[in-house]
ZAMARGU-4260 file (C-alpha; in steps of 0.2 Angstrom, whole numbers, plus 5000, padded with zeros to 4 digits):
<rodrens>
0) 5000/5000/5000 | 5006/5018/4997 | 5017/5025/5011 | 5024/5043/5009 | 5032/5046/5026
5) 5046/5034/5031 | 5046/5041/5049 | 5028/5037/5052 | 5027/5024/5066 | 5014/5017/5078
10) 4996/5016/5074 | 4998/5021/5056 | 5009/5006/5052 | 5001/4991/5045 | 5006/4974/5054
15) 5012/4960/5042 | 5013/4946/5054 | 5024/4933/5047 | 5024/4916/5054 | 5041/4911/5047
20) 5047/4893/5046 | 5039/4879/5038 | 5044/4867/5051 | 5041/4879/5066 | 5026/4873/5076
25) 5019/4887/5086 | 5029/4903/5085 | 5021/4916/5073 | 5032/4929/5065 | 5023/4945/5061
30) 5029/4958/5050 | 5022/4975/5047 | 5019/4987/5032 | 5010/5003/5030 | 4992/5004/5033
35) 4980/5003/5018 | 4974/5020/5012 | 4956/5016/5019 | 4953/5007/5035 | 4935/5011/5037
40) 4919/5006/5028 | 4925/4989/5026 | 4915/4974/5022 | 4913/4960/5035 | 4918/4942/5033
45) 4904/4929/5033 | 4896/4927/5050 | 4901/4909/5051 | 4919/4913/5054 | 4926/4912/5072
50) 4928/4929/5078 | 4944/4937/5086 | 4955/4952/5088 | 4972/4958/5092 | 4978/4971/5104
55) 4994/4980/5110 | 5000/4994/5121 | 4990/5005/5110 | 4974/4998/5118 | 4980/4999/5137
60) 4962/4998/5143 | 4955/4985/5131 | 4940/4976/5138 | 4946/4959/5134 | 4935/4950/5146
65) 4920/4959/5138 | 4925/4954/5121 | 4925/4936/5126 | 4907/4938/5133 | 4902/4946/5116
70) 4908/4931/5107 | 4927/4933/5103 | 4936/4916/5102 | 4954/4921/5101 | 4966/4936/5103
75) 4983/4940/5098 | 4993/4951/5111 | 5009/4961/5107 | 5023/4954/5118 | 5036/4967/5114
80) 5049/4975/5101 | 5065/4969/5094 | 5069/4984/5083 | 5085/4990/5090 | 5102/4985/5085
85) 5109/4990/5102 | 5107/4981/5119 | 5094/4978/5126 | 5089/4969/5110 | 5071/4966/5116
90) 5059/4978/5125 | 5043/4970/5132 | 5027/4978/5129 | 5021/4987/5145 | 5004/4980/5144
95) 5008/4962/5138 | 5008/4953/5155 | 4991/4961/5160 | 4983/4958/5143 | 4989/4940/5142
100) 4983/4936/5159 | 4966/4944/5156 | 4964/4934/5140 | 4968/4918/5149 | 4956/4922/5163
105) 4942/4926/5150 | 4945/4909/5142 | 4951/4915/5126 | 4963/4906/5114 | 4979/4917/5114
110) 4994/4921/5103 | 5009/4932/5106 | 5017/4943/5092 | 5033/4953/5092 | 5037/4969/5082
115) 5054/4964/5075 | 5067/4975/5065 | 5078/4970/5051 | 5091/4984/5053 | 5094/5003/5055
120) 5097/5008/5037 | 5115/5004/5037 | 5117/4988/5045 | 5107/4972/5046 | 5101/4966/5063
125) 5105/4948/5068 | 5089/4938/5065 | 5095/4924/5077 | 5098/4936/5091 | 5081/4944/5089
130) 5072/4927/5088 | 5081/4921/5103 | 5076/4937/5113 | 5058/4934/5107 | 5058/4916/5112
135) 5066/4920/5129 | 5051/4931/5133 | 5037/4920/5127 | 5044/4903/5127 | 5037/4897/5143
140) 5020/4904/5138 | 5019/4892/5124 | 5017/4877/5136 | 5001/4884/5143 | 4985/4877/5136
145) 4975/4887/5123 | 4990/4895/5115 | 4992/4898/5096 | 5009/4899/5087 | 5017/4916/5091
150) 5018/4930/5078 | 5032/4941/5073 | 5028/4959/5068 | 5040/4968/5057 | 5035/4986/5057
155) 5037/4997/5041 | 5047/5013/5046 | 5063/5021/5048 | 5071/5007/5059 | 5067/4992/5048
160) 5068/5000/5031 | 5054/4989/5023 | 5041/5001/5018 | 5034/5006/5001 | 5034/5024/4997
165) 5026/5034/4983 | 5042/5038/4975 | 5053/5023/4978 | 5051/5006/4987 | 5063/5002/5002
170) 5064/4984/5005 | 5080/4981/5015 | 5093/4988/5027 | 5107/4994/5017 | 5113/5011/5010
175) 5100/5022/5001 | 5107/5020/4984 | 5107/5001/4985 | 5089/5000/4989 | 5082/5004/4972
180) 5098/5000/4962 | 5098/4981/4966 | 5080/4977/4970 | 5082/4959/4966 | 5096/4957/4978
185) 5087/4967/4992 | 5072/4955/4990 | 5083/4940/4991 | 5091/4947/5007 | 5074/4950/5014
190) 5069/4932/5012 | 5086/4926/5019 | 5084/4936/5034 | 5066/4930/5037 | 5072/4912/5034
195) 5085/4913/5047 | 5073/4921/5060 | 5061/4907/5057 | 5074/4894/5059 | 5080/4900/5075
200) 5062/4902/5082 | 5059/4884/5077 | 5075/4879/5085 | 5070/4888/5101 | 5052/4884/5102
205) 5048/4869/5092 | 5033/4877/5084 | 5029/4883/5067 | 5026/4902/5065 | 5011/4909/5056
210) 5015/4923/5043 | 5005/4939/5044 | 5007/4950/5029 | 4997/4959/5015 | 4998/4955/4997
215) 5005/4972/4991 | 5019/4972/5003 | 5024/4954/5002 | 5023/4953/4983 | 5034/4968/4981
220) 5046/4967/4995 | 5050/4949/4994 | 5046/4947/4976 | 5031/4936/4980 | 5042/4923/4988
225) 5035/4906/4989 | 5048/4900/5002 | 5036/4901/5016 | 5021/4892/5008 | 5021/4879/5021
230) 5018/4892/5035 | 5000/4896/5039 | 4995/4913/5033 | 4988/4928/5043 | 4982/4940/5029
235) 4979/4958/5032 | 4966/4965/5020 | 4955/4980/5025 | 4946/4981/5009 | 4928/4980/5007
240) 4929/4962/5000 | 4921/4947/5007 | 4937/4937/5005 | 4955/4943/5007 | 4967/4944/4992
245) 4981/4932/4995 | 4999/4935/4992 | 5009/4924/4980 | 5015/4908/4988 | 4998/4904/4997
250) 4982/4897/4991 | 4973/4898/5007 | 4974/4907/5024 | 4972/4903/5043 | 4968/4921/5050
255) 4961/4936/5041 | 4963/4954/5049 | 4949/4962/5040 | 4947/4978/5050 | 4958/4990/5059
260) 4955/4997/5077 | 4936/4995/5078 | 4926/5007/5088 | 4920/4998/5104 | 4902/5001/5100
265) 4903/4990/5084 | 4917/4978/5087 | 4930/4970/5099 | 4944/4981/5105 | 4960/4983/5093
270) 4960/4976/5076 | 4946/4963/5070 | 4951/4946/5065 | 4943/4930/5059 | 4949/4912/5059
275) 4946/4903/5042 | 4940/4886/5049 | 4930/4877/5061 | 4933/4876/5080 | 4940/4859/5078
280) 4953/4865/5065 | 4957/4879/5076 | 4961/4867/5090 | 4975/4859/5079 | 4985/4875/5080
285) 4985/4875/5099 | 4998/4871/5112 | 5006/4854/5108 | 5002/4840/5121 | 5017/4841/5133
290) 5019/4822/5133 | 5016/4811/5117 | 5028/4796/5118 | 5030/4783/5105 | 5020/4767/5109
295) 5027/4750/5109 | 5019/4733/5105 | 5022/4717/5115 | 5016/4699/5111 | 5020/4685/5100
300) 5018/4690/5082 | 5009/4674/5076 | 4991/4671/5071 | 4980/4666/5085 | 4990/4676/5098
305) 4986/4694/5105 | 4996/4709/5104 | 4996/4723/5117 | 4999/4741/5114 | 5009/4751/5128
310) 5005/4770/5126 | 5018/4776/5138 | 5015/4792/5149 | 5003/4804/5141 | 4999/4813/5157
315) 4981/4817/5158 | 4977/4816/5140 | 4963/4804/5134 | 4969/4791/5123 | 4962/4781/5108
320) 4970/4767/5098 | 4970/4762/5080 | 4979/4746/5073 | 4986/4745/5056 | 4991/4730/5045
325) 5004/4734/5033 | 5000/4752/5034 | 4981/4750/5032 | 4969/4753/5046 | 4961/4738/5053
330) 4942/4741/5054 | 4936/4741/5072 | 4953/4738/5079 | 4953/4752/5091 | 4957/4745/5108
335) 4974/4743/5117 | 4974/4724/5112 | 4974/4716/5095 | 4969/4697/5092 | 4979/4691/5077
340) 4967/4683/5065 | 4971/4673/5050 | 4968/4687/5039 | 4983/4696/5046 | 4995/4682/5041
345) 5010/4689/5032 | 5007/4707/5037 | 5017/4719/5048 | 5007/4727/5062 | 5008/4744/5070
350) 4998/4754/5082 | 4994/4773/5083 | 4990/4781/5099 | 4979/4797/5098 | 4979/4809/5113
355) 4967/4823/5116 | 4965/4836/5130 | 4955/4852/5131 | 4966/4867/5127 | 4979/4857/5117
360) 4981/4851/5099 | 4978/4833/5098 | 4993/4822/5094 | 4996/4805/5086 | 5011/4794/5087
365) 5014/4777/5080 | 5024/4762/5085 | 5038/4753/5075 | 5031/4740/5063 | 5032/4722/5070
370) 5039/4707/5060 | 5027/4700/5048 | 5013/4689/5056 | 5019/4671/5056 | 5007/4657/5053
375) 4998/4651/5069 | 4999/4634/5077 | 4983/4624/5076 | 4976/4617/5092 | 4975/4598/5089
380) 4972/4582/5099 | 4977/4564/5096 | 4962/4555/5088 | 4955/4539/5095 | 4946/4525/5087
385) 4929/4519/5092 | 4920/4503/5086 | 4921/4484/5087 | 4938/4477/5080 | 4930/4463/5070
390) 4927/4459/5052 | 4910/4466/5046 | 4910/4480/5059 | 4914/4499/5056 | 4927/4509/5065
395) 4925/4528/5068 | 4939/4541/5070 | 4936/4552/5085 | 4946/4568/5081 | 4943/4578/5097
400) 4942/4597/5098 | 4954/4607/5086 | 4955/4626/5082 | 4938/4632/5077 | 4936/4634/5058
405) 4949/4619/5054 | 4945/4608/5040 | 4949/4589/5041 | 4955/4575/5030 | 4958/4556/5036
410) 4969/4542/5031 | 4967/4524/5038 | 4981/4512/5040 | 4982/4493/5042 | 4998/4488/5051
415) 5006/4504/5046 | 5002/4503/5027 | 4990/4515/5020 | 4973/4508/5015 | 4969/4513/4998
420) 4953/4524/4997 | 4951/4524/5016 | 4950/4543/5018 | 4934/4545/5027 | 4929/4547/5045
425) 4924/4529/5046 | 4932/4512/5040 | 4922/4496/5036 | 4932/4481/5042 | 4934/4468/5028
430) 4941/4451/5029 | 4957/4457/5021 | 4960/4467/5037 | 4959/4452/5048 | 4974/4450/5060
435) 4980/4468/5056 | 4982/4483/5068 | 4972/4499/5063 | 4977/4517/5065 | 4970/4533/5058
440) 4979/4550/5054 | 4969/4566/5055 | 4975/4581/5045 | 4969/4598/5050 | 4970/4614/5039
445) 4966/4632/5041 | 4971/4648/5032 | 4985/4657/5042 | 4990/4641/5052 | 5003/4628/5050
450) 4995/4612/5044 | 4994/4599/5058 | 4994/4580/5057 | 4989/4569/5072 | 4989/4550/5072
455) 4979/4538/5084 | 4987/4524/5094 | 4988/4507/5086 | 4973/4496/5089 | 4973/4477/5093
460) 4973/4465/5078 | 4956/4464/5069 | 4947/4448/5073
</rodrens>
């Protein structure tokens, strides 16, 4: 947006909150640019959006509790500034502690943002030192429930040299003549600085920041960089549109700051924001569960046996389970134990533990895959023979109780020699069998199990 006076600061500046680092999980990096030409008479987002707002030391008397009562679901609070190249590198906001505490007591989901500086016009600031200072201030807060990824706000003004003016565009912290002379290099340095800041935020907090920006500033001052596309976007667009215009590098957004500094009579204190999603999807951005260990599996990996999942210590989180066979979810297998059925033969087994707790983003961890499920051992018994051992009578094989679902075949023997065609459950004693001893072998088969053969004891000679 046009910005004529590089010395203008404070409320006339437009925040561009950049959540910087594709891998960061919770620390938002917010950057600022000049305010849009018109911040009034804006259209409102659809009423179905989750409503929120952001405040700073410019709203020292903000009625945060009242906003919560009026339906606000979340708030971003300014934590401080890192715009100086001199010590101290970080200056906390005078109202942060009070506003942060009030938001928590009101039951609002909270996020912290910092106003960061890239340089003083002749020398670039150290992005890692600034990220460290920010993390030192808000790091412990990130473990509290109901906390969003933090946000870093890079103000557009004489300290940061990243504003857009009517006669020339300033995008970096180098000598005046270099700003316009080598715009491509300046944009590259801008992106490099942001990447370094992001990486350090990630290293210090373990959370991925959200990028807050507007399309005009981002597309010009970074050249429309796509290096941060994996970061969730907080878009600033105060136009009358019913949907924001997105900068290059994003196809969607998480938050939309759609109005500046609303009057208390028709909005929440500070700037007006919405979340682009459901309450359930907003929860996925909250504080990670403090404990989410990798589960283990015990038991013999063999058909017919039962495996047991050991979740580990998840604290007070509620747990659910899902078992997988060769990476495919097993329908209905949602308890801490898994009977190994024949259908699982030859497959590897894993279990996922899903933890949930109010105020935290849910977490899911998976075990190491087991060896392939081995064939089971059929339960079998030694068969017996019933009937009269005399020519003209019929003998019957009594197989006993085997594993359910087993199919059977028989072979009768006369004095250890297989009797041709005698493969049924019964045997008619002919005169050819007189004087011979009789035995029977029972073979059991079932898919997923090793075939079993059991033989009876030898009978007395046939009379």
